[in-house]
C-alpha positions as CSV (number, residue, x, y, z in Angstrom):
1,M,140.8,57.0,79.1
2,Q,137.1,57.2,80.1
3,T,137.9,57.8,83.8
4,E,139.8,60.9,83.0
5,W,136.8,62.4,81.2
6,M,134.6,61.3,84.0
7,Y,136.7,63.3,86.4
8,I,136.4,66.4,84.2
9,G,132.7,65.9,83.9
10,L,132.3,65.5,87.7
11,F,134.4,68.6,88.2
12,L,132.2,70.6,85.8
13,V,129.0,69.4,87.5
14,V,130.3,70.1,91.0
15,G,131.6,73.5,89.8
16,A,128.1,74.4,88.6
17,L,126.2,73.0,91.5
18,I,128.1,74.8,94.3
19,P,127.4,78.3,93.1
20,A,123.8,77.4,92.2
21,A,123.3,75.9,95.7
22,A,124.6,79.1,97.3
23,I,122.3,81.3,95.3
24,I,119.3,79.1,96.1
25,V,120.1,78.9,99.8
26,A,120.5,82.7,99.9
27,A,117.2,83.2,98.1
28,I,115.4,80.9,100.6
29,L,117.0,82.3,103.8
30,S,117.1,86.0,102.9
31,P,114.6,88.2,104.7
32,R,111.8,89.6,102.7
33,K,110.4,92.9,104.1
34,P,109.7,95.1,101.1
35,N,108.8,98.7,101.6
36,P,108.6,101.8,99.5
37,I,112.0,103.1,100.6
38,K,113.8,99.8,99.7
39,E,112.1,99.7,96.3
40,S,112.9,103.3,95.4
41,T,115.6,104.3,93.0
42,Y,118.9,104.9,94.8
43,E,121.1,107.5,93.2
44,C,124.0,108.6,95.4
45,G,121.8,109.1,98.4
46,I,120.1,112.1,96.9
47,E,116.5,112.1,95.8
48,T,116.2,112.7,92.1
49,V,114.3,115.8,90.9
50,G,112.9,116.1,87.5
51,E,114.0,113.8,84.7
52,N,116.4,111.0,85.7
53,W,118.1,110.9,82.3
54,V,121.7,111.9,82.5
55,Q,123.8,112.1,79.4
56,F,127.5,111.3,79.6
57,K,130.0,112.5,77.0
58,A,131.1,109.6,74.8
59,Q,134.6,111.1,74.9
60,Y,135.0,109.7,78.4
61,Y,134.4,106.2,77.1
62,I,136.9,106.8,74.2
63,F,139.4,108.0,76.8
64,A,138.9,104.8,78.8
65,L,139.3,102.7,75.7
66,I,142.5,104.4,74.7
67,F,143.8,103.8,78.2
68,L,142.7,100.1,78.0
69,V,144.6,99.7,74.7
70,F,147.8,101.1,76.1
71,D,147.3,99.1,79.3
72,V,147.0,95.9,77.4
73,E,150.0,97.0,75.3
74,T,152.2,96.8,78.3
75,V,151.1,93.3,79.0
76,F,152.3,92.3,75.5
77,L,155.5,94.4,75.6
78,F,156.7,93.4,79.0
79,P,157.7,89.8,78.1
80,W,159.1,91.1,74.8
81,A,161.3,93.6,76.6
82,V,162.5,91.2,79.2
83,S,163.7,88.7,76.7
84,L,164.9,91.3,74.2
85,N,168.6,90.2,74.4
86,Q,167.6,86.5,73.5
87,L,165.4,87.4,70.6
88,G,166.4,87.4,67.0
89,M,166.3,90.4,64.7
90,F,162.8,89.3,63.3
91,A,161.2,89.5,66.8
92,V,162.9,92.9,67.4
93,V,161.5,94.3,64.1
94,E,158.1,92.9,64.9
95,G,158.1,94.6,68.3
96,I,159.1,97.9,66.7
97,I,156.3,97.6,64.2
98,F,153.8,96.8,67.0
99,I,155.0,99.9,68.9
100,G,154.8,102.0,65.6
101,I,151.2,100.9,65.0
102,L,150.2,101.9,68.6
103,M,152.0,105.2,68.3
104,A,150.1,105.9,65.0
105,G,146.9,105.2,66.8
106,L,147.9,107.5,69.6
107,V,148.8,110.3,67.2
108,Y,145.5,109.8,65.4
109,A,143.5,110.0,68.7
110,W,145.5,113.1,69.7
111,R,144.9,114.9,66.5
112,K,141.1,114.1,66.7
113,G,141.1,115.7,70.1
114,M,140.1,112.6,72.0
115,L,142.7,113.0,74.7
116,E,141.4,116.4,75.8
117,W,139.5,116.2,79.1
118,V,136.9,118.8,78.7
């Protein structure tokens, strides 16, 4: 019993040491030639003029989150749909309720105007 845990502990130690060793070796061997150009702020290859503060619309993030929710929904619905003919009535009703909740969320976001790309 103890040897099995020893293998797991050894695996965790080696799994932590290999990436740490790679980072340490890279830090030691990497060239260090700092200059003002390398240390300047890089922004799409264009020198910034004026303030560097750029505000993004929060709606883009909401749009991405809605996409992510429906993307994850397909991960949950695909196995359910594949085995639909083998499931009982309870599982079918649960799947329909799940789809209904997601559709209610979509309608809510649509009515709030979150799906308009302006």
